[in-house]
TIFI-176455 format. One record per residue (C-alpha): residue in three letters; x, y, z. Coordinates in steps of 0.5 Angstrom, whole numbers, padded with zeros to 4 digits, always signed. Example, Ala and Ser with C-alpha at 12.3 -4.5 7.8 and 13.67 -1.06 7.14 Angstrom:
2
ALA+0025-0009+0016
SER+0027-0002+0014
//
This chain:
613
UNK+0014+0001-0014
UNK+0021-0001-0013
UNK+0025-0001-0006
UNK+0032+0003-0005
UNK+0037+0003+0000
UNK+0044+0006+0000
UNK+0049+0007+0006
UNK+0055+0012+0007
UNK+0059+0012+0013
UNK+0065+0008+0017
UNK+0062+0001+0017
UNK+0061-0004+0011
UNK+0055-0002+0007
UNK+0053-0009+0004
UNK+0050-0012+0011
UNK+0046-0006+0011
UNK+0044-0006+0004
UNK+0042-0014+0003
UNK+0038-0014+0010
UNK+0035-0007+0007
UNK+0033-0010+0001
UNK+0030-0016+0004
UNK+0026-0011+0008
UNK+0024-0008+0002
UNK+0022-0014-0002
UNK+0015-0013-0001
UNK+0016-0007-0006
UNK+0018-0011-0012
UNK+0022-0018-0013
UNK+0023-0018-0020
UNK+0030-0017-0020
UNK+0035-0014-0015
UNK+0042-0011-0015
UNK+0048-0007-0011
UNK+0053-0003-0013
UNK+0059-0002-0008
UNK+0065+0003-0008
UNK+0072+0000-0006
UNK+0079+0003-0007
UNK+0076+0007-0013
UNK+0073+0001-0016
UNK+0066+0000-0018
UNK+0063-0007-0017
UNK+0056-0008-0019
UNK+0052-0014-0018
UNK+0045-0015-0020
UNK+0041-0021-0023
UNK+0034-0023-0024
UNK+0030-0026-0018
UNK+0029-0025-0011
UNK+0034-0022-0006
UNK+0036-0029-0004
UNK+0038-0030-0011
UNK+0042-0024-0011
UNK+0045-0026-0004
UNK+0047-0033-0007
UNK+0050-0030-0014
UNK+0054-0025-0010
UNK+0057-0030-0005
UNK+0064-0031-0008
UNK+0065-0024-0010
UNK+0068-0018-0007
UNK+0063-0014-0003
UNK+0068-0009+0001
UNK+0066-0002+0001
UNK+0063+0003+0006
UNK+0059+0007+0001
UNK+0054+0003-0003
UNK+0047+0003-0006
UNK+0042-0003-0007
UNK+0035-0004-0011
UNK+0030-0009-0011
UNK+0025-0008-0018
UNK+0018-0009-0020
UNK+0018-0008-0027
UNK+0016-0002-0031
UNK+0020-0001-0037
UNK+0023-0007-0039
UNK+0022-0014-0038
UNK+0025-0017-0031
UNK+0032-0020-0033
UNK+0039-0019-0031
UNK+0040-0013-0036
UNK+0034-0009-0034
UNK+0036-0010-0026
UNK+0038-0004-0023
UNK+0043-0001-0021
UNK+0045+0002-0028
UNK+0051+0005-0031
UNK+0052+0012-0034
UNK+0056+0012-0041
UNK+0063+0012-0038
UNK+0061+0007-0033
UNK+0064+0012-0028
UNK+0057+0012-0024
UNK+0051+0008-0023
UNK+0044+0010-0021
UNK+0038+0006-0018
UNK+0031+0009-0019
UNK+0024+0008-0017
UNK+0018+0011-0021
UNK+0017+0013-0029
UNK+0021+0018-0033
UNK+0015+0019-0038
UNK+0019+0023-0043
UNK+0025+0018-0043
UNK+0023+0016-0051
UNK+0025+0023-0054
UNK+0031+0024-0049
UNK+0034+0017-0051
UNK+0033+0019-0058
UNK+0037+0025-0057
UNK+0042+0022-0053
UNK+0043+0016-0058
UNK+0044+0022-0064
UNK+0050+0024-0059
UNK+0053+0017-0059
UNK+0050+0014-0053
UNK+0049+0007-0053
UNK+0044+0004-0048
UNK+0045-0003-0046
UNK+0038-0004-0042
UNK+0030-0002-0044
UNK+0029+0002-0038
UNK+0028+0009-0037
UNK+0033+0009-0031
UNK+0039+0008-0036
UNK+0037+0014-0040
UNK+0037+0019-0034
UNK+0044+0017-0031
UNK+0046+0018-0038
UNK+0043+0024-0039
UNK+0046+0027-0032
UNK+0053+0025-0034
UNK+0052+0028-0041
UNK+0050+0035-0038
UNK+0056+0034-0033
UNK+0061+0033-0039
UNK+0058+0038-0044
UNK+0056+0044-0038
UNK+0063+0042-0034
UNK+0059+0043-0028
UNK+0060+0039-0021
UNK+0055+0032-0021
UNK+0050+0035-0016
UNK+0049+0041-0021
UNK+0048+0036-0027
UNK+0043+0032-0023
UNK+0039+0039-0021
UNK+0039+0041-0029
UNK+0037+0034-0031
UNK+0031+0033-0026
UNK+0029+0040-0029
UNK+0028+0036-0036
UNK+0025+0030-0034
UNK+0017+0029-0034
UNK+0015+0024-0029
UNK+0016+0021-0022
UNK+0023+0019-0019
UNK+0026+0017-0013
UNK+0034+0016-0015
UNK+0041+0015-0011
UNK+0047+0016-0015
UNK+0054+0013-0013
UNK+0060+0016-0017
UNK+0067+0014-0017
UNK+0069+0021-0018
UNK+0066+0023-0012
UNK+0068+0017-0007
UNK+0065+0020-0001
UNK+0059+0023-0003
UNK+0052+0020-0005
UNK+0046+0024-0008
UNK+0039+0023-0008
UNK+0033+0026-0010
UNK+0025+0025-0011
UNK+0019+0027-0014
UNK+0012+0023-0013
UNK+0016+0017-0010
UNK+0018+0016-0003
UNK+0025+0017+0000
UNK+0027+0017+0007
UNK+0034+0019+0010
UNK+0037+0016+0017
UNK+0042+0020+0020
UNK+0047+0016+0025
UNK+0053+0018+0028
UNK+0058+0020+0022
UNK+0054+0016+0017
UNK+0047+0016+0013
UNK+0042+0011+0011
UNK+0037+0012+0005
UNK+0031+0008+0004
UNK+0024+0008+0000
UNK+0021+0007+0007
UNK+0023+0007+0014
UNK+0023-0001+0015
UNK+0031-0002+0013
UNK+0033+0004+0018
UNK+0029+0003+0024
UNK+0035-0002+0027
UNK+0040+0003+0026
UNK+0037+0010+0028
UNK+0031+0013+0030
UNK+0033+0020+0027
UNK+0030+0021+0020
UNK+0029+0026+0014
UNK+0023+0025+0009
UNK+0025+0028+0003
UNK+0020+0033-0001
UNK+0018+0033-0008
UNK+0023+0036-0012
UNK+0029+0036-0007
UNK+0036+0034-0008
UNK+0040+0031-0002
UNK+0047+0032-0002
UNK+0050+0027+0003
UNK+0057+0027+0004
UNK+0062+0023+0009
UNK+0063+0026+0016
UNK+0059+0032+0014
UNK+0052+0035+0015
UNK+0046+0033+0011
UNK+0045+0039+0005
UNK+0038+0039+0001
UNK+0037+0044-0004
UNK+0031+0044-0009
UNK+0031+0043-0017
UNK+0030+0050-0017
UNK+0037+0051-0013
UNK+0034+0054-0007
UNK+0037+0051+0000
UNK+0033+0048+0005
UNK+0034+0046+0012
UNK+0033+0039+0013
UNK+0027+0037+0018
UNK+0029+0031+0023
UNK+0024+0027+0025
UNK+0024+0021+0030
UNK+0021+0014+0028
UNK+0016+0011+0032
UNK+0017+0004+0028
UNK+0019-0002+0033
UNK+0024-0007+0030
UNK+0019-0013+0032
UNK+0014-0010+0028
UNK+0018-0012+0022
UNK+0019-0020+0024
UNK+0014-0026+0023
UNK+0014-0027+0030
UNK+0013-0035+0029
UNK+0008-0034+0024
UNK+0009-0038+0017
UNK+0008-0032+0013
UNK+0007-0024+0015
UNK+0000-0025+0012
UNK-0002-0030+0017
UNK+0001-0025+0023
UNK-0002-0019+0020
UNK-0009-0023+0020
UNK-0008-0025+0027
UNK-0006-0018+0029
UNK-0013-0015+0027
UNK-0016-0015+0034
UNK-0010-0010+0036
UNK-0009-0006+0030
UNK-0017-0004+0031
UNK-0016-0003+0038
UNK-0010+0002+0036
UNK-0014+0005+0031
UNK-0019+0007+0036
UNK-0014+0009+0042
UNK-0015+0016+0045
UNK-0021+0017+0040
UNK-0027+0013+0042
UNK-0029+0012+0049
UNK-0036+0009+0050
UNK-0036+0010+0058
UNK-0035+0018+0056
UNK-0040+0017+0050
UNK-0034+0021+0046
UNK-0031+0020+0039
UNK-0026+0025+0037
UNK-0021+0025+0032
UNK-0016+0030+0033
UNK-0013+0030+0026
UNK-0019+0033+0023
UNK-0022+0037+0029
UNK-0020+0044+0025
UNK-0024+0041+0019
UNK-0030+0039+0022
UNK-0034+0045+0020
UNK-0032+0043+0013
UNK-0036+0036+0014
UNK-0042+0039+0017
UNK-0043+0044+0011
UNK-0041+0039+0005
UNK-0046+0037+0000
UNK-0042+0031-0002
UNK-0036+0027+0000
UNK-0032+0024-0005
UNK-0028+0018-0003
UNK-0021+0016-0008
UNK-0017+0010-0007
UNK-0015+0004-0010
UNK-0015-0004-0009
UNK-0017-0006-0002
UNK-0017+0002+0000
UNK-0023+0003-0005
UNK-0027-0003-0002
UNK-0026+0001+0005
UNK-0028+0007+0001
UNK-0035+0003-0001
UNK-0036+0001+0006
UNK-0035+0009+0008
UNK-0040+0011+0003
UNK-0045+0006+0007
UNK-0043+0009+0013
UNK-0043+0017+0011
UNK-0050+0016+0008
UNK-0053+0012+0013
UNK-0051+0016+0019
UNK-0049+0023+0017
UNK-0054+0023+0011
UNK-0048+0026+0006
UNK-0048+0024-0001
UNK-0042+0020-0002
UNK-0038+0018-0009
UNK-0033+0013-0009
UNK-0028+0014-0014
UNK-0022+0009-0017
UNK-0016+0014-0016
UNK-0014+0012-0023
UNK-0020+0014-0027
UNK-0022+0020-0023
UNK-0017+0025-0026
UNK-0018+0022-0033
UNK-0025+0024-0034
UNK-0025+0031-0032
UNK-0029+0030-0026
UNK-0034+0036-0023
UNK-0031+0038-0016
UNK-0034+0044-0012
UNK-0030+0048-0007
UNK-0035+0045-0001
UNK-0034+0038-0003
UNK-0030+0034+0002
UNK-0025+0029-0001
UNK-0023+0023+0003
UNK-0016+0020+0000
UNK-0015+0013+0003
UNK-0008+0009+0002
UNK-0005+0004+0006
UNK+0002+0006+0004
UNK+0001+0014+0003
UNK+0005+0014-0003
UNK+0000+0011-0008
UNK+0001+0015-0014
UNK-0006+0015-0017
UNK-0009+0017-0011
UNK-0003+0023-0010
UNK-0005+0025-0017
UNK-0012+0025-0016
UNK-0011+0029-0009
UNK-0007+0034-0013
UNK-0013+0035-0018
UNK-0018+0036-0013
UNK-0014+0041-0009
UNK-0013+0045-0015
UNK-0021+0046-0015
UNK-0021+0048-0008
UNK-0024+0042-0005
UNK-0022+0040+0002
UNK-0018+0034+0002
UNK-0018+0029+0008
UNK-0013+0023+0009
UNK-0013+0016+0012
UNK-0007+0013+0011
UNK-0002+0008+0015
UNK+0005+0011+0015
UNK+0007+0017+0019
UNK+0010+0022+0014
UNK+0008+0019+0008
UNK+0007+0023+0002
UNK-0001+0023+0002
UNK+0000+0025+0010
UNK+0003+0031+0008
UNK-0001+0033+0001
UNK-0007+0033+0005
UNK-0010+0039+0009
UNK-0012+0034+0015
UNK-0013+0027+0016
UNK-0012+0021+0021
UNK-0007+0015+0021
UNK-0010+0008+0022
UNK-0004+0006+0027
UNK-0005-0001+0024
UNK+0003-0002+0024
UNK+0007-0004+0019
UNK+0004-0009+0014
UNK+0009-0013+0010
UNK+0004-0018+0006
UNK+0003-0015-0001
UNK-0005-0017+0000
UNK-0008-0012+0005
UNK-0011-0015+0011
UNK-0010-0011+0018
UNK-0010-0005+0014
UNK-0017-0006+0011
UNK-0020-0007+0018
UNK-0016-0001+0021
UNK-0018+0004+0015
UNK-0026+0002+0016
UNK-0025+0003+0023
UNK-0022+0010+0022
UNK-0028+0011+0017
UNK-0033+0009+0022
UNK-0030+0014+0027
UNK-0030+0019+0022
UNK-0038+0018+0020
UNK-0040+0017+0027
UNK-0037+0024+0029
UNK-0040+0028+0023
UNK-0047+0024+0025
UNK-0046+0026+0032
UNK-0045+0033+0030
UNK-0050+0034+0025
UNK-0055+0031+0029
UNK-0057+0026+0024
UNK-0056+0020+0029
UNK-0060+0019+0036
UNK-0056+0019+0042
UNK-0058+0012+0044
UNK-0056+0010+0037
UNK-0050+0013+0038
UNK-0048+0010+0044
UNK-0050+0003+0042
UNK-0045+0004+0036
UNK-0039+0006+0040
UNK-0040+0001+0045
UNK-0041-0004+0039
UNK-0035-0002+0036
UNK-0031-0002+0042
UNK-0033-0010+0042
UNK-0030-0011+0035
UNK-0023-0013+0037
UNK-0026-0019+0042
UNK-0031-0021+0037
UNK-0025-0022+0032
UNK-0021-0026+0037
UNK-0027-0031+0037
UNK-0027-0031+0029
UNK-0020-0033+0029
UNK-0021-0039+0034
UNK-0025-0042+0028
UNK-0019-0042+0024
UNK-0019-0050+0024
UNK-0025-0050+0021
UNK-0024-0045+0015
UNK-0017-0049+0014
UNK-0022-0055+0013
UNK-0026-0052+0008
UNK-0020-0049+0004
UNK-0018-0056+0003
UNK-0024-0058+0000
UNK-0024-0052-0005
UNK-0017-0051-0006
UNK-0017-0053-0014
UNK-0023-0050-0016
UNK-0022-0045-0022
UNK-0027-0040-0021
UNK-0031-0037-0015
UNK-0037-0032-0013
UNK-0037-0028-0007
UNK-0044-0025-0006
UNK-0046-0020-0001
UNK-0052-0014+0000
UNK-0051-0007+0003
UNK-0045-0007+0008
UNK-0043-0014+0006
UNK-0043-0012-0001
UNK-0036-0009-0001
UNK-0034-0015+0004
UNK-0035-0019-0002
UNK-0031-0015-0007
UNK-0025-0016-0002
UNK-0026-0023-0001
UNK-0026-0024-0008
UNK-0020-0020-0009
UNK-0016-0023-0003
UNK-0017-0030-0007
UNK-0015-0027-0014
UNK-0009-0024-0011
UNK-0005-0030-0007
UNK-0008-0036-0010
UNK-0009-0034-0017
UNK-0016-0037-0017
UNK-0021-0033-0022
UNK-0026-0030-0017
UNK-0031-0024-0017
UNK-0035-0020-0012
UNK-0042-0018-0014
UNK-0048-0015-0010
UNK-0052-0021-0009
UNK-0059-0019-0012
UNK-0054-0018-0019
UNK-0052-0025-0019
UNK-0059-0026-0023
UNK-0057-0021-0028
UNK-0051-0025-0031
UNK-0046-0029-0026
UNK-0052-0034-0025
UNK-0050-0037-0032
UNK-0043-0039-0029
UNK-0046-0043-0023
UNK-0046-0051-0023
UNK-0044-0056-0019
UNK-0037-0054-0019
UNK-0038-0047-0017
UNK-0037-0045-0010
UNK-0041-0039-0008
UNK-0039-0035-0002
UNK-0044-0031+0001
UNK-0044-0026+0007
UNK-0051-0028+0010
UNK-0051-0025+0017
UNK-0057-0022+0021
UNK-0059-0015+0018
UNK-0064-0012+0014
UNK-0063-0016+0008
UNK-0062-0023+0011
UNK-0069-0025+0008
UNK-0067-0023+0001
UNK-0060-0026+0002
UNK-0063-0033+0004
UNK-0067-0032-0003
UNK-0061-0031-0007
UNK-0058-0037-0004
UNK-0064-0041-0006
UNK-0063-0039-0013
UNK-0056-0042-0013
UNK-0058-0048-0010
UNK-0063-0049-0015
UNK-0057-0049-0020
UNK-0053-0054-0016
UNK-0048-0049-0014
UNK-0044-0050-0007
UNK-0045-0045-0002
UNK-0040-0043+0004
UNK-0044-0038+0008
UNK-0041-0033+0013
UNK-0047-0033+0018
UNK-0049-0030+0025
UNK-0048-0035+0031
UNK-0054-0039+0032
UNK-0057-0038+0025
UNK-0061-0045+0023
UNK-0064-0042+0017
UNK-0058-0041+0012
UNK-0054-0047+0016
UNK-0060-0052+0013
UNK-0059-0049+0006
UNK-0051-0048+0006
UNK-0046-0054+0004
UNK-0041-0050+0010
UNK-0042-0045+0014
UNK-0037-0040+0018
UNK-0040-0037+0024
UNK-0039-0030+0027
UNK-0041-0027+0033
UNK-0048-0023+0033
UNK-0046-0016+0031
UNK-0049-0009+0029
UNK-0050-0009+0021
UNK-0046-0003+0020
UNK-0040-0006+0023
UNK-0041-0013+0020
UNK-0035-0012+0015
UNK-0030-0011+0021
UNK-0032-0018+0023
UNK-0034-0022+0017
UNK-0028-0020+0012
UNK-0023-0024+0017
UNK-0026-0031+0015
UNK-0025-0029+0008
UNK-0018-0027+0009
UNK-0016-0034+0013
UNK-0020-0038+0007
UNK-0016-0034+0002
UNK-0009-0035+0006
UNK-0010-0043+0007
UNK-0012-0044+0000
UNK-0006-0040-0003
UNK-0001-0044+0002
UNK-0005-0051+0000
UNK-0003-0049-0008
UNK+0004-0047-0006
UNK+0003-0040-0008
UNK+0008-0035-0005
UNK+0003-0032+0000
UNK+0007-0025+0002
UNK+0010-0024-0005
UNK+0004-0026-0010
UNK+0007-0026-0017
UNK+0006-0019-0021
UNK+0004-0015-0015
UNK+0008-0010-0011
UNK+0006-0007-0004
UNK+0006+0000-0005
UNK+0004+0002-0012
UNK+0008+0009-0013
UNK+0007+0009-0021
UNK+0001+0010-0025
//
């Protein structure tokens, strides 16, 4: 969940480290730190707070050095403070380490090391690992790289680590298991990071470390990789497709707002080359080889977390409605712990924006072990999930920096819609006329979202009215129920207002007790098969003096007469409504959070990529 950067080369390391940490701050912002080696002196600077606090803290200190490591933390072991911030020293203070992940057996390792006289300064599992590595190096009298290999065979858990040692002034050592790590290759220099965002400015050539691999990175020499079982590997160099301008705010006040407004483009990009209404074609090249598995599947299992889980719920409606395949949507974090029944003819769809979500990865491995076919839907090329699945489709949303996911959700729903349409067409469970209608409608979605974005001023006006509420309820039926969940999640994530999403009909089975004249109820009430039922639910709320803010189809008069406020969206086929109706809810949450003075892009206690269980 933390962000890692490192540099070795001929240039000063600090400018890359600090800029890289700023780029990775969406991964964690409890504390930050750097270590630089200059003239055989190891200078470590770290503090609680954001990267800007670290930069200010270092302003009057020695930041020289052509080799260095940096870290921005999302706390797991130990509270966020200066002591628990990374990098962490070994016992002798001759080496330091940064770490993303969790060492699950750090307790017994720490107890054994304490028996040997080791004194620990922090509460972190990271400090235990660097002490263990140095202890092995001294006791076994081996080189540092070998000590790292031996130590990693003793630890249980996930890690991405980089180690800097005074005794190895021209070397960095990096390793990973279950947490991402990418190495950029320049001219006589190397860049290391948790993802490609800090690297793209400096080189397009990268190597993604695989699980249980150690990288030996030496100044002026070629990159060497071996496994923790001591097997040499040939580095596989890939070319980055990421563009630098995609990582900037581009004139917007926040990344989240920029990403909301990017959705017409990101949806188009997710459809490009895969859909043509003119030719009547839907084709996802990434899953072509496994289409027969879909056709023979008796069940689809969808595993995901957070916003991706909500996209999976939309997909449940899509696959059951269009392709007539039973679907189960599972929280990845629960899936592996309840001894699930998985058959060899099941198709498992794993959804993750980052492609690094630890719980989803663990669920993938469990399903694979039972013989299921795993299809990935993720946004990051070369990510761990992309490599762990049998096949899949990228969403092409582009980098999403705001912690609260927006364009990733609509891109995921777009790809899942294409997938369901393709399978339905091949199975013959959808008529030709319905198929052609839906792909034409899908092509029109970006233009419809453009129209919704033009209602921003009205949404901002509504946000101002409800910015100080303590609770909110979101209601939807059918395809709009997952949108209600997603709308509530967005409000909770960035404004810290308690909100719940419910199926509209379930409101009277509990949540209706909460409704009074202070309670705003956001209802997706667009035209469709459940429209009249939703109207009845709105009447139930009004009878209890609740405040209704409704998302309605353009031209609606019935709900408009009952609601306190309405936000109109273009008329859209019912199965595609989630792609359009979620946008005003994203904007509403954004404006409420800004008005409450919240940090929209970096909400408290959250991180973008959850790479720990």
